N, C-alpha and C positions, 0 to 999 in steps of 0.2 A: 683568291677564293671569293665567290659571290656570296653576299649575305642571303640567308634563308628568307624566302618570300612567304608571308603569312596571308592567308585568305581571310578576310573579314566578312562575316555574314550579317546582313541587316536583319534585325529582329522585327517581326510583324508588330503592328500597332496592337496594344493590349486593349481589349474591349472592356469597358467599364460595366460592371454588373451591379444592379440594385439588389442587394442581399435581402432587403425587407420584402421583396416580391416572392422570394423562394419560400416554399412551405417548410416550416420548422426552423428557418434561419434566424439568426440573431439580427436585430435591427441595429446597424452600425451607422451612426450619424457622423457626418464630416466634421472635422475640427473647425471651429470658427476662426476666421482670419484674425491676425493680430496676436496679442499676448495669450499664451496657452493658459487654461484654467489649472489651478492646483487640484490635484487629485483628492477626492473626498476619502475619508476613512473607509477602508474596505470592511470594517468590522460588521457592518449591517449585512453584508453579503456572505459572510462566513457562517456556515451552519453551526449550530450549537454542538459542543462536544459534551457527551454524557459519559458518566463513569462506566455505564454498561457497554457503550460502543467502544470505548478505549480498551477496557479489559478484554472484551471479546475479540477485538481487533488484534491485540497482542497474542491471545491464545490461537487465533486462526493463522496468524503469521508464523507462529512456531510449528503448527500442524503442517502448513504448506512447506515450510523449510524442511521438515522431516520427509515429506512426500518427494521433494526434489532430490534430497539425499538418496532416498531409496531407489528412485528412477535412475539416477546416475550410477549407483552401485550395481544395479541390474545391467546397465550398459557395459560397465567395466567388467562384470562377470562374463559377459558374452565375449569380450575381447580376450580375457584370460583363457577362456575355454579354447579359443582358436590358436593360441600360442602354446607350443609344445613345452616351453620352459616355464611359462607363467601359470599353466593350468594346475601345477602342484602347490601354488601359493594361495593363502587365504585372500579373499577379495577385500581391499581396503575400504572401510566404511566406519561410521561411528554412530552412536546412539544419542539421541536427545532424551535423556531420562528425566532430567529435572531442570527447570529454569526458575530462578528466583527473580521477582520483580518488585521494585519499590517505586511507588508513584507519589509525587508531591503535587498537590493541587489546592485550589481555592474553590469553595462551593459558591456558585453564582446563583443557583435557583434549585428548588426542589419541585419536581413535577410528579404527576400521578404515580408512575412506577419507576422513576429514575432520578438521578441527580445531575444537574448541569454543572460542569466544572470548567475551570480556567487553569491551563498549564503554562501560561506565558511566564518565562523566567524573570522578566522585568517586574511584572506584577507580583510574582511570588517573593522576590527579594524585598519589595516595598512592604508587603504584608506578611512577612515571615511568621509572626506570632499568631496569625489567623489561619495559617496553612494547615491542611489536613494531610495525613500520610496513610497510605495503605500498602501493606506488603502481602504478597501472595506467591505461592509456588504452583507451577504447572508441572505435574508429574505424569510421565508416560504411563499409559494403561492400554492394554489390548482390549479392543472392542469385542465383547463376547455375546452381547445381546443388544438388539435394537428393534425399533418398531418402524415398519414401512408406512408410507403415506396412506395406505389402505387400512391401517390399523393392525395388520398382521404382525405378530411378534416373531422375530427370527433369532434363534439361539445358535451360536457357533460353537462347535465342539472343539 
């Protein structure tokens, strides 16, 4: 038996692109020859974490999780309706009625309308006696009234 012959394609030469000439592109500088530089601490590049952004991020994540659950349940309901046997069963889903959250953090700075915090586990363990703690509950609530961007109040019956 003859061995299988494989065809090898030659790849075209890759054109080098100067990214700094592209509008909105990040300027990437070539690595200097020789010993590579040790990376500098990225902490200066990391945006500040505020208590407001962290707590609202948790609340929005829970809200989006519930939205995903509801969309999936609606899709499952359609499948159940098509199936003669399953249409008599309740649609499997669950409710996110309450979420308890406990946050441990260090206060780094106090700004005009927020608190800049640190949640790094290593720093928290070093300064455990200075750490702050906040507990809160996210409780499910049906939206019955809201205000449109135009200022008009909408009340749901």
